[in-house]
MARFIRO-580539 format. One record per residue: residue number from 1; x, y, z of N, C-alpha, C in turn. Coordinates in nm, 2 decimals. Layout:
rogu, n.xx, n.yy, n.zz, ca.xx, ca.yy, ca.zz, c.xx, c.yy, c.zz
NUM, X, Y, Z, X, Y, Z, X, Y, Z
...
***
This chain:
rogu, n.xx, n.yy, n.zz, ca.xx, ca.yy, ca.zz, c.xx, c.yy, c.zz
1, 6.04, 12.65, 7.07, 6.11, 12.78, 7.09, 6.24, 12.76, 7.17
2, 6.24, 12.67, 7.27, 6.36, 12.64, 7.35, 6.47, 12.58, 7.27
3, 6.43, 12.49, 7.18, 6.53, 12.42, 7.09, 6.60, 12.53, 7.00
4, 6.52, 12.62, 6.95, 6.58, 12.73, 6.86, 6.67, 12.81, 6.94
5, 6.64, 12.85, 7.06, 6.73, 12.93, 7.15, 6.86, 12.85, 7.18
6, 6.84, 12.72, 7.20, 6.96, 12.64, 7.23, 7.05, 12.63, 7.11
7, 7.00, 12.61, 6.99, 7.07, 12.60, 6.87, 7.15, 12.73, 6.85
8, 7.08, 12.85, 6.86, 7.14, 12.98, 6.84, 7.25, 13.01, 6.94
9, 7.22, 12.98, 7.07, 7.32, 13.01, 7.17, 7.44, 12.93, 7.16
10, 7.43, 12.80, 7.12, 7.55, 12.72, 7.11, 7.64, 12.77, 6.99
11, 7.57, 12.81, 6.88, 7.65, 12.87, 6.77, 7.71, 13.00, 6.80
12, 7.64, 13.08, 6.88, 7.70, 13.21, 6.92, 7.81, 13.20, 7.01
13, 7.80, 13.11, 7.11, 7.91, 13.09, 7.21, 8.03, 13.03, 7.14
14, 8.02, 12.94, 7.05, 8.13, 12.89, 6.98, 8.20, 12.99, 6.88
15, 8.13, 13.09, 6.85, 8.19, 13.19, 6.75, 8.28, 13.29, 6.82
16, 8.29, 13.29, 6.95, 8.38, 13.38, 7.02, 8.52, 13.37, 6.98
17, 8.57, 13.26, 6.96, 8.71, 13.24, 6.92, 8.73, 13.29, 6.78
18, 8.63, 13.27, 6.69, 8.64, 13.32, 6.55, 8.64, 13.47, 6.55
19, 8.56, 13.53, 6.64, 8.56, 13.68, 6.65, 8.70, 13.73, 6.70
20, 8.75, 13.67, 6.80, 8.88, 13.72, 6.85, 8.99, 13.70, 6.75
21, 8.99, 13.59, 6.68, 9.10, 13.57, 6.58, 9.08, 13.67, 6.47
22, 8.96, 13.70, 6.43, 8.93, 13.80, 6.32, 8.98, 13.94, 6.36
23, 8.96, 13.97, 6.49, 9.00, 14.10, 6.53, 9.16, 14.11, 6.53
24, 9.22, 14.00, 6.57, 9.36, 13.99, 6.57, 9.42, 14.00, 6.43
25, 9.36, 13.93, 6.34, 9.42, 13.92, 6.20, 9.37, 14.03, 6.11
26, 9.27, 14.10, 6.15, 9.21, 14.21, 6.07, 9.29, 14.34, 6.07
27, 9.41, 14.34, 6.14, 9.49, 14.46, 6.14, 9.56, 14.49, 6.01
28, 9.57, 14.39, 5.93, 9.63, 14.41, 5.79, 9.51, 14.45, 5.70
29, 9.55, 14.53, 5.60, 9.44, 14.57, 5.51, 9.38, 14.45, 5.44
30, 9.25, 14.45, 5.42, 9.18, 14.34, 5.35, 9.07, 14.39, 5.26
31, 9.04, 14.32, 5.16, 8.93, 14.35, 5.07, 8.81, 14.28, 5.12
32, 8.70, 14.31, 5.05, 8.57, 14.24, 5.08, 8.59, 14.09, 5.05
33, 8.66, 14.06, 4.94, 8.69, 13.92, 4.90, 8.77, 13.85, 5.01
34, 8.87, 13.92, 5.07, 8.95, 13.86, 5.17, 8.86, 13.83, 5.30
35, 8.78, 13.92, 5.33, 8.69, 13.91, 5.44, 8.59, 13.79, 5.42
36, 8.54, 13.78, 5.30, 8.45, 13.66, 5.28, 8.52, 13.53, 5.28
37, 8.65, 13.53, 5.23, 8.73, 13.41, 5.23, 8.76, 13.36, 5.37
38, 8.80, 13.46, 5.46, 8.83, 13.43, 5.60, 8.70, 13.38, 5.67
39, 8.59, 13.45, 5.65, 8.46, 13.42, 5.71, 8.42, 13.28, 5.67
40, 8.43, 13.25, 5.54, 8.39, 13.12, 5.49, 8.48, 13.01, 5.55
41, 8.61, 13.04, 5.56, 8.70, 12.94, 5.61, 8.67, 12.92, 5.76
42, 8.64, 13.03, 5.83, 8.61, 13.02, 5.98, 8.48, 12.94, 6.00
43, 8.38, 12.99, 5.93, 8.25, 12.92, 5.95, 8.25, 12.78, 5.90
44, 8.32, 12.75, 5.79, 8.33, 12.62, 5.74, 8.41, 12.53, 5.83
45, 8.52, 12.58, 5.89, 8.60, 12.50, 5.98, 8.52, 12.46, 6.11
46, 8.45, 12.56, 6.16, 8.37, 12.54, 6.28, 8.26, 12.43, 6.26
47, 8.19, 12.44, 6.14, 8.09, 12.35, 6.11, 8.14, 12.21, 6.08
48, 8.25, 12.20, 6.01, 8.31, 12.07, 5.97, 8.36, 12.00, 6.10
49, 8.43, 12.08, 6.18, 8.49, 12.02, 6.30, 8.38, 11.97, 6.40
50, 8.27, 12.05, 6.41, 8.16, 12.01, 6.49, 8.10, 11.88, 6.44
51, 8.08, 11.87, 6.31, 8.03, 11.75, 6.24, 8.12, 11.63, 6.26
52, 8.25, 11.66, 6.25, 8.35, 11.55, 6.27, 8.34, 11.50, 6.42
53, 8.32, 11.59, 6.51, 8.31, 11.56, 6.65, 8.19, 11.47, 6.67
54, 8.08, 11.50, 6.60, 7.96, 11.43, 6.61, 7.98, 11.29, 6.55
55, 8.04, 11.28, 6.44, 8.06, 11.15, 6.37, 8.17, 11.06, 6.43
56, 8.28, 11.12, 6.46, 8.40, 11.04, 6.50, 8.43, 11.05, 6.65
57, 8.36, 11.14, 6.72, 8.39, 11.17, 6.86, 8.46, 11.08, 6.94
58, 8.40, 10.97, 6.99, 8.46, 10.89, 7.09, 8.59, 10.81, 7.03
59, 8.59, 10.78, 6.91, 8.70, 10.71, 6.85, 8.82, 10.80, 6.84
60, 8.81, 10.92, 6.80, 8.92, 11.01, 6.78, 8.97, 11.06, 6.92
61, 8.87, 11.09, 7.00, 8.91, 11.15, 7.14, 9.00, 11.05, 7.21
62, 8.98, 10.93, 7.20, 9.06, 10.83, 7.28, 9.20, 10.83, 7.22
63, 9.22, 10.86, 7.10, 9.36, 10.86, 7.04, 9.43, 10.99, 7.05
64, 9.36, 11.11, 7.05, 9.42, 11.24, 7.04, 9.40, 11.32, 7.16
65, 9.32, 11.28, 7.26, 9.29, 11.36, 7.38, 9.41, 11.41, 7.45
66, 9.51, 11.33, 7.45, 9.63, 11.37, 7.53, 9.71, 11.48, 7.46
67, 9.69, 11.50, 7.33, 9.78, 11.60, 7.26, 9.70, 11.71, 7.19
68, 9.56, 11.70, 7.18, 9.49, 11.80, 7.10, 9.51, 11.94, 7.15
69, 9.52, 11.97, 7.28, 9.55, 12.10, 7.33, 9.69, 12.15, 7.28
70, 9.78, 12.06, 7.27, 9.92, 12.10, 7.23, 9.92, 12.14, 7.08
71, 9.84, 12.07, 7.00, 9.83, 12.10, 6.86, 9.77, 12.24, 6.84
72, 9.66, 12.27, 6.91, 9.60, 12.40, 6.91, 9.69, 12.51, 6.96
73, 9.76, 12.48, 7.07, 9.86, 12.58, 7.12, 9.97, 12.61, 7.02
74, 10.02, 12.51, 6.96, 10.13, 12.53, 6.86, 10.09, 12.61, 6.74
75, 9.97, 12.58, 6.69, 9.92, 12.65, 6.57, 9.90, 12.80, 6.61
76, 9.83, 12.82, 6.72, 9.79, 12.96, 6.76, 9.92, 13.04, 6.80
77, 10.01, 12.97, 6.87, 10.13, 13.04, 6.92, 10.22, 13.08, 6.80
78, 10.22, 12.99, 6.70, 10.30, 13.03, 6.58, 10.25, 13.15, 6.51
79, 10.12, 13.15, 6.49, 10.05, 13.27, 6.42, 10.07, 13.39, 6.51
80, 10.06, 13.38, 6.64, 10.08, 13.49, 6.73, 10.22, 13.55, 6.72
81, 10.32, 13.46, 6.72, 10.46, 13.51, 6.71, 10.48, 13.58, 6.58
82, 10.43, 13.52, 6.47, 10.45, 13.59, 6.34, 10.38, 13.72, 6.34
83, 10.26, 13.74, 6.39, 10.19, 13.87, 6.40, 10.27, 13.96, 6.48
84, 10.32, 13.92, 6.60, 10.40, 14.01, 6.68, 10.52, 14.06, 6.61
85, 10.59, 13.97, 6.53, 10.70, 14.02, 6.45, 10.66, 14.12, 6.35
86, 10.55, 14.10, 6.28, 10.50, 14.19, 6.18, 10.47, 14.33, 6.25
87, 10.40, 14.33, 6.36, 10.37, 14.45, 6.43, 10.49, 14.52, 6.48
88, 10.59, 14.45, 6.53, 10.71, 14.51, 6.57, 10.78, 14.58, 6.46
89, 10.79, 14.51, 6.34, 10.85, 14.56, 6.22, 10.78, 14.69, 6.18
90, 10.65, 14.69, 6.18, 10.57, 14.80, 6.14, 10.59, 14.92, 6.23
91, 10.61, 14.89, 6.36, 10.62, 15.00, 6.46, 10.77, 15.05, 6.47
92, 10.86, 14.96, 6.47, 11.00, 15.00, 6.50, 11.10, 14.96, 6.39
93, 11.05, 14.90, 6.28, 11.14, 14.85, 6.18, 11.22, 14.95, 6.11
94, 11.33, 14.91, 6.05, 11.41, 15.00, 5.97, 11.35, 15.04, 5.84
95, 11.24, 14.98, 5.80, 11.17, 15.01, 5.68, 11.09, 15.13, 5.69
96, 11.09, 15.21, 5.80, 11.01, 15.32, 5.81, 11.07, 15.44, 5.73
97, 11.00, 15.47, 5.62, 11.05, 15.58, 5.54, 10.92, 15.66, 5.50
98, 10.94, 15.74, 5.40, 10.82, 15.82, 5.35, 10.72, 15.72, 5.29
99, 10.59, 15.77, 5.28, 10.48, 15.68, 5.24, 10.50, 15.63, 5.10
100, 10.57, 15.70, 5.01, 10.59, 15.65, 4.87, 10.68, 15.53, 4.86
101, 10.76, 15.51, 4.96, 10.85, 15.39, 4.96, 10.80, 15.27, 5.04
102, 10.69, 15.29, 5.11, 10.64, 15.18, 5.19, 10.59, 15.07, 5.10
103, 10.62, 14.94, 5.14, 10.57, 14.83, 5.07, 10.42, 14.82, 5.09
104, 10.35, 14.77, 4.99, 10.20, 14.75, 5.00, 10.18, 14.63, 5.09
105, 10.10, 14.65, 5.20, 10.06, 14.54, 5.29, 9.95, 14.46, 5.23
106, 9.96, 14.33, 5.24, 9.86, 14.24, 5.19, 9.80, 14.16, 5.31
107, 9.68, 14.11, 5.29, 9.61, 14.03, 5.39, 9.69, 13.90, 5.41
108, 9.66, 13.83, 5.51, 9.72, 13.70, 5.54, 9.70, 13.60, 5.43
109, 9.80, 13.51, 5.42, 9.79, 13.40, 5.31, 9.67, 13.31, 5.35
110, 9.62, 13.24, 5.24, 9.51, 13.15, 5.26, 9.55, 13.04, 5.36
111, 9.67, 12.99, 5.35, 9.71, 12.88, 5.44, 9.71, 12.93, 5.58
112, 9.75, 13.06, 5.61, 9.74, 13.11, 5.75, 9.60, 13.12, 5.79
113, 9.51, 13.17, 5.70, 9.37, 13.18, 5.74, 9.31, 13.04, 5.77
114, 9.34, 12.94, 5.69, 9.30, 12.80, 5.72, 9.35, 12.75, 5.86
115, 9.48, 12.78, 5.88, 9.54, 12.74, 6.01, 9.47, 12.80, 6.13
116, 9.45, 12.93, 6.12, 9.38, 12.99, 6.23, 9.23, 12.94, 6.24
117, 9.17, 12.93, 6.13, 9.03, 12.88, 6.13, 9.02, 12.75, 6.20
118, 9.10, 12.65, 6.17, 9.09, 12.52, 6.23, 9.15, 12.52, 6.37
119, 9.25, 12.60, 6.40, 9.30, 12.60, 6.54, 9.19, 12.66, 6.64
120, 9.12, 12.76, 6.59, 9.02, 12.82, 6.68, 8.89, 12.73, 6.68
121, 8.88, 12.63, 6.60, 8.75, 12.55, 6.60, 8.76, 12.42, 6.67
122, 8.87, 12.40, 6.74, 8.88, 12.27, 6.82, 8.78, 12.25, 6.93
123, 8.73, 12.37, 6.98, 8.63, 12.35, 7.09, 8.50, 12.30, 7.02
124, 8.48, 12.33, 6.90, 8.36, 12.28, 6.83, 8.36, 12.13, 6.82
125, 8.48, 12.07, 6.82, 8.49, 11.92, 6.81, 8.43, 11.86, 6.94
126, 8.46, 11.92, 7.05, 8.41, 11.88, 7.18, 8.26, 11.89, 7.19
127, 8.21, 12.01, 7.14, 8.06, 12.03, 7.13, 8.00, 11.92, 7.04
128, 8.06, 11.90, 6.93, 8.01, 11.80, 6.84, 8.00, 11.66, 6.90
129, 8.10, 11.62, 6.98, 8.09, 11.50, 7.06, 7.97, 11.49, 7.15
130, 7.95, 11.60, 7.22, 7.83, 11.61, 7.31, 7.70, 11.60, 7.23
131, 7.70, 11.67, 7.12, 7.57, 11.66, 7.04, 7.55, 11.52, 6.98
132, 7.66, 11.45, 6.95, 7.65, 11.32, 6.89, 7.59, 11.22, 6.99
133, 7.61, 11.25, 7.12, 7.56, 11.16, 7.23, 7.41, 11.18, 7.25
134, 7.36, 11.31, 7.23, 7.22, 11.34, 7.25, 7.14, 11.28, 7.13
135, 7.01, 11.28, 7.15, 6.92, 11.23, 7.05, 6.86, 11.35, 6.97
136, 6.92, 11.47, 6.98, 6.87, 11.59, 6.91, 6.92, 11.59, 6.77
137, 6.84, 11.65, 6.68, 6.88, 11.66, 6.54, 7.01, 11.75, 6.53
138, 7.11, 11.70, 6.46, 7.24, 11.76, 6.46, 7.25, 11.88, 6.36
139, 7.18, 11.86, 6.24, 7.19, 11.96, 6.13, 7.17, 12.11, 6.18
140, 7.06, 12.14, 6.26, 7.04, 12.27, 6.30, 7.16, 12.33, 6.38
141, 7.22, 12.25, 6.46, 7.34, 12.29, 6.54, 7.46, 12.32, 6.45
142, 7.48, 12.23, 6.35, 7.60, 12.25, 6.26, 7.58, 12.38, 6.18
143, 7.46, 12.40, 6.13, 7.43, 12.52, 6.05, 7.45, 12.64, 6.14
144, 7.40, 12.64, 6.26, 7.41, 12.76, 6.35, 7.56, 12.79, 6.39
145, 7.63, 12.68, 6.41, 7.78, 12.70, 6.44, 7.85, 12.76, 6.33
146, 7.83, 12.71, 6.21, 7.89, 12.77, 6.09, 7.85, 12.91, 6.06
147, 7.72, 12.94, 6.07, 7.67, 13.07, 6.04, 7.72, 13.18, 6.14
148, 7.71, 13.14, 6.27, 7.76, 13.24, 6.37, 7.91, 13.26, 6.36
149, 7.99, 13.16, 6.33, 8.13, 13.18, 6.31, 8.16, 13.27, 6.19
150, 8.08, 13.26, 6.08, 8.09, 13.34, 5.96, 8.06, 13.49, 6.00
151, 7.95, 13.51, 6.07, 7.91, 13.65, 6.10, 8.01, 13.71, 6.20
152, 8.05, 13.63, 6.30, 8.15, 13.68, 6.40, 8.28, 13.72, 6.33
153, 8.32, 13.64, 6.23, 8.45, 13.67, 6.17, 8.44, 13.80, 6.09
154, 8.33, 13.82, 6.02, 8.31, 13.95, 5.94, 8.31, 14.06, 6.04
155, 8.24, 14.05, 6.15, 8.23, 14.16, 6.25, 8.36, 14.19, 6.31
156, 8.44, 14.08, 6.34, 8.57, 14.10, 6.40, 8.67, 14.17, 6.30
157, 8.66, 14.13, 6.18, 8.75, 14.19, 6.08, 8.72, 14.34, 6.06
158, 8.59, 14.38, 6.05, 8.56, 14.52, 6.03, 8.58, 14.60, 6.15
159, 8.57, 14.54, 6.27, 8.60, 14.62, 6.39, 8.75, 14.64, 6.39
160, 8.83, 14.54, 6.35, 8.98, 14.56, 6.35, 9.02, 14.67, 6.25
161, 8.95, 14.67, 6.14, 8.98, 14.78, 6.04, 8.96, 14.92, 6.10
162, 8.85, 14.93, 6.17, 8.83, 15.06, 6.24, 8.94, 15.10, 6.33
163, 8.98, 15.00, 6.41, 9.09, 15.02, 6.51, 9.22, 15.04, 6.44
164, 9.25, 14.96, 6.34, 9.38, 14.97, 6.27, 9.41, 15.11, 6.20
165, 9.30, 15.17, 6.16, 9.32, 15.30, 6.10, 9.37, 15.40, 6.20
166, 9.33, 15.39, 6.32, 9.38, 15.48, 6.42, 9.51, 15.44, 6.49
167, 9.52, 15.31, 6.51, 9.63, 15.26, 6.59, 9.73, 15.17, 6.52
168, 9.70, 15.12, 6.41, 9.79, 15.05, 6.32, 9.87, 14.94, 6.39
169, 10.01, 14.95, 6.39, 10.09, 14.85, 6.44, 10.07, 14.81, 6.59
170, 10.03, 14.91, 6.67, 10.00, 14.88, 6.81, 9.89, 14.78, 6.82
171, 9.79, 14.80, 6.74, 9.67, 14.70, 6.75, 9.72, 14.57, 6.69
172, 9.81, 14.56, 6.59, 9.86, 14.44, 6.54, 9.93, 14.36, 6.66
173, 10.01, 14.44, 6.74, 10.08, 14.37, 6.85, 9.98, 14.33, 6.95
174, 9.87, 14.40, 6.97, 9.76, 14.36, 7.06, 9.69, 14.24, 7.01
175, 9.67, 14.23, 6.88, 9.61, 14.11, 6.82, 9.70, 13.99, 6.84
176, 9.83, 14.01, 6.83, 9.92, 13.90, 6.85, 9.91, 13.85, 6.99
177, 9.90, 13.95, 7.08, 9.88, 13.91, 7.23, 9.75, 13.83, 7.25
178, 9.64, 13.87, 7.18, 9.51, 13.80, 7.20, 9.53, 13.66, 7.15
179, 9.59, 13.64, 7.03, 9.61, 13.50, 6.98, 9.70, 13.42, 7.08
180, 9.80, 13.49, 7.13, 9.89, 13.42, 7.23, 9.82, 13.38, 7.35
181, 9.73, 13.46, 7.40, 9.65, 13.43, 7.52, 9.56, 13.31, 7.48
182, 9.50, 13.31, 7.36, 9.41, 13.20, 7.32, 9.49, 13.07, 7.31
183, 9.62, 13.08, 7.27, 9.70, 12.97, 7.26, 9.73, 12.91, 7.40
184, 9.76, 12.99, 7.49, 9.78, 12.94, 7.63, 9.66, 12.89, 7.70
185, 9.54, 12.95, 7.66, 9.42, 12.89, 7.71, 9.39, 12.75, 7.67
186, 9.44, 12.72, 7.55, 9.43, 12.58, 7.50, 9.50, 12.48, 7.59
187, 9.60, 12.52, 7.66, 9.68, 12.43, 7.74, 9.60, 12.40, 7.87
188, 9.50, 12.48, 7.91, 9.43, 12.46, 8.03, 9.32, 12.36, 8.01
189, 9.29, 12.32, 7.89, 9.18, 12.23, 7.86, 9.21, 12.09, 7.92
***
């Protein structure tokens, strides 16, 4: 029973970044297909990165440890700045006209989704390294990490949808702020 709780709690804890990123990116309208793509990307990235940490851990860490936080910072900061620009344009932009002339908003591009998914999964690499050192079976942890990231991403997106209907561009700006804070937190590692 303790092993099961450990597996579930590690997966749940690692999903916090996926949830936060989903809330931040869920301010744009999305379909169920978009939500599933983002959740699959997020869950897949968390699981793959944790597995890579398990398999390659000590070899890769010695080569990239000095810059891994800068890579995560750059990726998250770039997405954050882009979202801040979009939120600002939606709130104060010159394109504010009647509803019939408004351009149709689309969800984020798949490349942006992948970028955010992998940027928020770098902590799973560290956990994977730790798991690789232990003698515990790795597969249950990898599955838990991926499943919890998937669930958290779906939950974050649908929470954002509820918020964006009421607050729209303001919540987009807040989402950009959340990703920006996450970016700066990567520098503290």
